[in-house]
N, C-alpha and C positions, 0 to 999 in steps of 0.2 A: 816819462812824462806824467805829471800829476793830473788829477781830475780837474783842478783849477785852470790848467793851461788851456782847456777847451772853452773857457768862458769867453763869450763874444761881446757881451754888453753888461755893464753894471746895472743892478736893479734900480728902477726909478722910484724915488721916495714917494711920488704921488700915487703909485699903484698899490692898491690894498686887496687882500684876499676876499673872494666872494664865492658863493656856491654856484650861482648862475646869474645871467642878466648883466646889464652894463654897469661899469664902475665909473662914476662921474668925478672929474677933477675940477674944483672951483677955487677962486681966489677971493670971492666976496665973503666978509666975516660972518654974516648971518647964514649964508648958504654953507660956508665952511663948517660952522657949528652943526648944522643939520646933516651935512655929509659925513662929518666925523661921527655923529651919533649912529647914522645908518651903517657906516663902515664898521663901527664897533660891534653893532648887532650882527652884521654879516661875518665879521671875524669870529665872533662867538659861535655862530652856526657852523662855520667851516671847521672850527676847532673841535667841536663835539660831534660832528657828523660821522656816521659809520662808514660813509663812502669817502674815497680819496678825492680831495679837492686840490687841483693844481692850476696855478696862474702862470701865464707865459707871455712874452712879448711877441710881436708879429714876426720876429726873427727866430722864434722858438726857444728863447732863453727862459728858464724857469725863474719865476719871481715869487711865487707863493707855493707853500708845501705844508699841508695840515698833517696832524698826527696819524690819521687813517692812511694817508699816502705813505708815510714812513713805515707803517705796519705792512702795507701791501707790497711795496717795492724793496723794503729793507734799507733804504737810504734815509739818514736823518735829514732834517730841514737844512742844517748847516752844509751837509754834503750835496744836497740837491739844488738849492737855490743858486742861481747863476750858471748852472750847467745847462747844456742843450737838451731838448726833449728827445733827440735821437739816441741818447744813452739808454733809453727805455725800450728802443725798438730793435728787434732782431734783424740781422743782416738781410734776410729774405724779404723784409717789409720796409726797407730803407726809404722808399719813396712816399710812404704814407703821410708823414709829418709835413713834408713840403706841399703835398696836395691839399691837406687840410688848411694850412696857413694861407695858401693861395686863394682858396674859396672864401676864407674869412675876410681877407683883404678886399676882395671884390664883392663883399656883402652877399655872397651866395649862401643859401641854406645848407647847413651841415647836419644831416640826420644822425640820429644815434647809430653807432656802429658797434659791431662785435669784432674784436681782433685779438692779436697775441702780443704780449709784452714780456720783457725780460727783467728779472729782479736783480738785485745786487749780487746774489749768489750765482747768477747765470741761469736760474730755473725759469722756464717759460710758463706763463700763466695766461688763461683766457680771461679777457676783461670786456665789459661793455662800457662805451664812452659816450658822454653827452657833452658836446662842445658848444660854448656860447661866446660871442664877441664881447669885448670890454670897450665901452665908449668913454671918451673924454667929455669935458663940459660943452665943447662946441659940437659934439656929436660924432667926432672923428673916432674911428676904431683904432684903439691903441694896443690891444692885446687880446688874449683868449683866456677863457676859464673852462677847465675840463673837470668833469665829475666822473670818476672811474670806479667800477665795482668788479670784484673778483667773481667770475662766473665759471671757474674751473670745475667745481662740483656739479654745477648745472650741466655743463658740457659733457662731463663723464656720465651723468644720469641719462642725458639725451642720447649719448652714444650707446649706452646699455639698452635703452628703450628701442633705439633703432635696430640694434643687433637682435634684440628679442623679437621685435616685429618682423625682421627679416627671417629669423629662425622659425617663428610661428608661421610665416607665409610659406616657407619651404616645407614645414610639416604639413600645413593644410593642403599643399599641392600634392603631397604623397599619400595622405591618409586614404583609407578605403571607405570612409564615411563621406557623404555629400555635405558640403558646407557652403553657405552663402551668407552675406551680410546685407541687411536692409537699413536704410536711414529712417528717420522718423516720419518721412513721407512715403514709406513703404517701397522706396526705389532700391534696386539692386546696386550695391557698391562693390561687391566682390563675389566671385563665383569660382569654386575650385573645379579641377578637371572631372572629379567624380560626379558632380552635378550634371555636367555636360553628358557624361556617359549614361547616367541613370535616367535623366529626363529627356535626353535626345535633343538638347538645345545648346547652342554655342554661347560663349561668354558675350560675344558681340551682339547676339540676339537679346540678351537679358540685361546687361549692364545699363543702368540709367532708366530701365523700364520699371513700371509699377507692378508689384507682385500680384495684386488683385485683378489687374487688367490682363496680365499674361496667363494667370491661372484663375479665371473667373469662376470656374466650377468648384473651386475650394470654398467659396462663400457659402455659409450655411452648414458647413461641415465642422467637426470638432477642431480642425486646424484653425478656422476663423476665430472661434472662441478662445483657443489657447494663445494664439498670437496677440489678439487684442488685449487679453488679460495681462500678458507679459509686458506689453508696451505701456499699458495704462497703470498697472500696479507695481511694475518693476520687480516682478517675481518670475523665477524660472518655471517654465511649464513644459510638460511632455504629453504626447498624445500618440495614439496609434490610429491609422486610417487606411482604408482600402481605396486605391486610385483605380476606378473602374475603367478609365481610358487606357491606362497602362497595364491593367490586370495584375497589379502588384500591391503588396502590403508594405507600408512604411512606418517606421518609428521616428518621431521628430521631437527634438528638444530645443526650446527657444530660450536664449539667455539675454536678458535686457542689458543695455548699456546706455551711456549718455548720448551716443550717436544713433541709437536705434536698437536693432536686434541682431544677434548672431545665432544662426540656426544650423544645428547638426541634424542630419537625417540619414537613415540607412534603409536598405531593402531587407525586410525581414520576412519575405514571402516563404523562403525555405524553412525558416524556424516555425512560421505559422502552420505550414503544411505538416511539419513534423509534430508540432503540438497537437494538431487535429488528429493525426494518426495515433499519437500516444494516448489522447483522450479516448479515441475509439477502441484502442487496445486495452486501456484501463477499464472501459465499460464492458468490453467483452470478457476480460479477466474477472471483473467483479461479478458479472452474470454467471460465469463458469463457477466461481468460488461459491456463489450463493446457491447454485444447483447441486453442489456436491452434498451427498447425504451424510454430512458430518459437519462439525463446527470448526471453522477455520479462525484462528486467532493470532494476534501479535502482542507480545509483551515487551515493555522497555527493559533494558538490561541494567536497571537501577536496583537499589537495595530492596524496594518494595515490589519490584517487577510490575510496574504500573501497566494496566491494560490499555492498549492503543487501538485495538480493533477486534471486534467479534462479529462473525457472520450471523445473519438472521436465524440460522438453525439453532442457535443457543436457546431460543424460546422453546423449541420442541424438547431440548435436552433438560433444561433446568426450570422452565416456566418463567424465565426472565427475559425482558427485551434487551437488545444490545446496549442501548443507552443506559439501562439500569445497571448492567454489569460494568460498563465503563465508569459509572459514577461511584462504584464501590471503593472505599478507602482502605479496607483491610486486605491483607495478603491472601492470595488465592488458596494457600494451604489451610486457611481457617475453614474452608468449605469441604475439606476432606474428612471422611468418616474417622472418628477417634481411633478405631481399631486399625486403620490403615495409615494414620498420620505419621507415625515414627519412621516407617520404612520409606514412605513417599518423601518426607522432609529430608531424610538422609541422602536419598538419590538426587534430590533437587540441589542440595548443598554440594554434592560431589560434582555433578555436571556443570553447575555454575562456576566452580573453581577450575575445572579442566577444559570447559568449552566443548565437551562431548555431547552428542544427542541425548535427549531425555526420553525414555520409553518406560511407561508404567501403566498398570491397571489398578484402579482403586474405585471406591465409592464416593460419588460427588453429591453434595447436598443440593436438593431442589428447593424452589421457593416455598413449596407447600410443606417442607419439613421432612419429606421422604428422601431416600437416597437412590441413585441410579449408578450402575456400574459403567465406567468409561475406560476406554483405552486412550491414553494421552501420549502422543508422539510429537516431540518438539526439537527443532534444530536451531543452532545459533545463526545470526545474521551478522556478517563482518563488514567493516568499512574498508577503505582502500589501504589502511595501515594494518589490517588484520585484527583490529580490536572488535570485540563483540559489542554491538550496539543495540541488538534486539533479539528476541526469541520468537520464532514463527512455528506454529504447531497446528495439530488437528486433534479434535476430541471426537471419539466415536462411541456411540451407545452400544455396549456389548452385553447388556442385561440379558437379552434372550439367549445369547451363547453361553453365558455363565450359568443361567438357570438350566439350560439344556445339559451342560456338562455336569451340573450338580445332579440332575435327574438321571443322567446316564451312569454316574457314579453310584447313585442309590440303586439303580437297576442292577448294576454289576454286583453290588453288595447283596442285593436280594437274590440274584441268580446263584451267587455262591452259597448263600444260606439254603436256598431251595435245593440246590444240587446236593449239598451236604446232608440235609435232612432227608432227602429222598433216599440216598444211599443208606442212611442210618435206619430209616423206617422199613426199607424193603426186606432186610434180613429177618427181623422179628415177624413181619407179616407172612413171609414165606413159611416160617416155622408154624405159625398159627394155622395157615391153610393146610400145611402138610399133616399136622396132627388131627385137624378136623376131618380131612379125607381118610386118615388112618382109622379114626373112630367110626365114621359113617360106613366104611368098608367092612366093618365087623372083625377087623384084625385084632381087636382087644376084647372080643366077646360080643354077644348079641345085645343090641340096645333096645330099650323099651321105646314105644312110640313117643313118649314125652321126651326121652333123652335124645332121640333122633331129631325131633323138632327143634330142641334147644341148640343142638350142635349145628343144625342147618342154619339157624339164625347167626350163629358165630361165623360159619363159613360165608354167608351172604355179606355180613359186615366186613369181614376180612377182604372179600373180593372188592367191595366198594373202596375200602381203604387202599388196596393195592392199585386200583384204577387211578385213585387220586395221586398216589405216589408216582405212578408212571406219568401222569399229566404234569406234575411239578418238575419231574426230571426233564421231560420234553421242553417245558417252558424255560428252564434254566439253560439248557443247551442251545435253544433257539436264540435267546438273548445274548448268550456268550459267543454265538457264531460257531458253535462246536457240533451242531447236529448235522451229521452227514446224510445226504439224501441221494438216492439212486435216480439217474436220469435215463429213462428208457421208454419206448413206446408202450402205452397202456390202453387196453380196451375197456372203456367205461361201461360198456354193456355188462361185462362180467362183474365189474365192481358193484354196479347197481343191483345185480342179481344176488350177490353175496349179502349185501346190506338187507335186501328184502327178506332173505331167509332168516337173518338175525333178528329183525324187529317184528317179523310176522306174528310170533306168539304174543307180543305186547299189544299189537293192534287188535288181535282177536280177543284178548282179555278185556279190552276196553270197548269192544264192538265198534271199532272204527274201520272205515274202508281205506285200504291201502292201494292206490292206483299208480301203476307204472306205465308211462306213455313215452315210447321211443320211436324215432323215425325209422324208415326201412333201412337206412344205412347211416352210420355215424363215424366220423373220422377218428383215428387214433390220436391220443394226446401224449405229450412227453411229461413224465413225472415219476414219482416213486409209488409203486402199486400199493404198498402197505399204508403209506401216508395218505394216499388218495382215498383208500377205503376208510381210514380213520376220519377224514374230513366229511365224506358223504354220510357215514354212519352217525357222526355227531349232529349233522343237520337234520337227518331223518329222525334220530332218537329224540332230539329237542322238540320236533314237530309233534311226535306222538305224546311226549311227556306233557306238553302244554295244551293239548287238545282233548276235550272230554266228549264232544259230540261232533259228528261230521266225518271228515275224511282227511287223509294225508295223501297228496298227489306229488309224484316225482316225474318230471318231464325233462327231456333233453333235446337239443337241436343244435345244428351247426350253422355258423356264419362263414364269411369268407376266410377268416384266419383263426377262428377259435371255436371251441365247443362250450356250450353253456348248459349247466344242470340246475334246474329250479326245483326247490322243495317248498310246496305250498300247503298250508294247513288252515283249518277253520277254528283255531284255538283262541286264546285270550288276547292275542295281539300285543303291541308295544306302544306305549304313550310317546308323544313327541319329546317330552323331557328326558326320557330314558334312551331314546333312539341314538343320539350321538355317543352314548357310553356303552352300548351293548358289547362292543369288542374289547372293552377294558378288562383287565385281569381282575378276578375275584368279584365281579359284578354279576348280579342275577336280576332277572325281570321281577321275580317275586321276592323283593328285598325286605318285605315286612317281617314282623316278629314271628309270625306263625310258620313261614317258609314251607308251604304245603308241598312244593315240588322238589326240594332238596337240590344237592349239587354244590360244587365249589365255585362255579363261575369261571372256570378256566377253559372249558371246551371250545367256545367260540373264539377266544383270544388265540388259542393254539391253532385252531383251524385256519384262521385268517393269516397268521404268520407262516404256516406251512404252505398255504396257497401262494402267498407272495414270494416265498423262497423258490417256488417252482415256476415263477413267471406268471402267475394268475392273480385272481382277486375274488373277493366275496362281497356282494352287495345285499341290501335288504330293503323291502317295502312292507309296511305294516300299518294296521289301523286297530285300535282297541276294540275288543269284542267282535271283530270281523275275521282277523287272522293275519298271518305273516307269510311272506315269500322270500326265502333266501336263495340267492343265485350264485353258483360257483362258475367262474369263467376261467378256461384253460386254453393255452395255445394248441391248435390242431396241427398234425403233421401228415396224416394220410387218411384215406377213406377206409372205414371199417366195413366188415361184412354186414350184410342185411340181417337185422335182428327183429323178429316180430315183437310187437308191443304186448306187454303182459298187464293184466289188471286183476 
């Protein structure tokens, strides 16, 4: 059966194509000319219209078919005109045409509709239809005029939007953030479950309600300003706020839209508390770092090792403030002493390449141009991939230790020299003393008085030289820690008596009073008897040597745990300037050019070292032209026998 066999009625010559509105049929010549002009214009409009324009009889037979209709449905005008409109309707919509024609016949309004039509190829398309009646000259409805538009793309887009909207809604229902939508009158239009959970309000309680009425306490808070600005300016805003009623911190982001606001918010109380704890921890860490008696620093792991942080202690080390150091553009190696630069730079290059810790001691330039010895210990800081991103280190001022080590090294060298010289000098001095004694003993013949006097001077000088050699040897052994001392109970009364006998002739020669005052009983002390006698003799001998008029008094007394021996004189005394130095080696009170009292200045230094090695000490109190009192303090071990005082 051909398409033509479905034709129900031939096309009426009086019906002309039109886009919409009535088509008037007239037989009056004047009106006919006017109608023909109008119809020509309508035909032109229908021909060039982008929408499909289809004319049909009240029986549904196609009478008009413009080019757009041919493009839309795939039928040419020849194929379509005379065919029923049902050929465009899919089977499931078979009753649509009959209903539309019925309503047109009864002059009922036919609103624009969206429906589905079938093309020549059988493809179904979505179309929108606008249907108008066609009137004859007498006003009678004689047909229909349909304007059709393909809305398939629109329907696809709407379906996609609907799917997206549904997907979005499903997402919003599951997210852990609170989300609600407000219209431009601030009414809730959507609330997700998390809002109900966080705020403790149901959807039914909020939907349709005004935000500012439900949460009136939010007015005047940062939320009010942020939401108002988002709504008025169309800009996204974010804000953090503390809800004192809920006792929670929230982060809120408002996104404007044509319909109002979309608001995401989340409970950030836990992160806020963590942030506060971290801030407190950082403050505590920074306080700790700044209290460390060293410079803590951080350098970037870039080519220039850019400084990122220096603790305030840098000012004590280099005289520069932290901000001054951070502002420096030159590499830190430029501040290393030239004599240390090569070895420090080599180690820096090696550790930078290997990622090993850096440990060096070198001289660091200070702001005033001087140098300070530092110990620099630095370790790499790695990111999660293991890459070195920074260097964190500590700078410690070791100048005092380096100076002490240098002094100790110098003392060791001096001690070695003194020990060597002492041994080298002792042998010839013993020979001199031996030959002097041989001559003075008459073993080489009788000496004249003049010869005996001269040899006596030689013997006296040799004795003094031998004493000096012994002192130098003692000093070198003390400093080297090689002097062996005996530790045994010692009776100081006997020591003092021996000293009295030795210095008695000297005091008598100078007409000085030598007074010995001891308590009825005196505890024993632990020490080396010979070295104790050496100490006491040195103190008493110095008192006699530096006193021209008056007396030298030796007293002793016991405290709870020690015995003290004081040697007091009425001699020249010691000035305040010299007082801190009197126990230094090779220093004498009479250090002027004339040196009337003689001596090498080693006696007190040796005496103090010996006392300290035996667990004791020596102190001094003095005033110029008044006199001095040296006090030897030793640990006591037992009560000694009662000894009468001697004077």
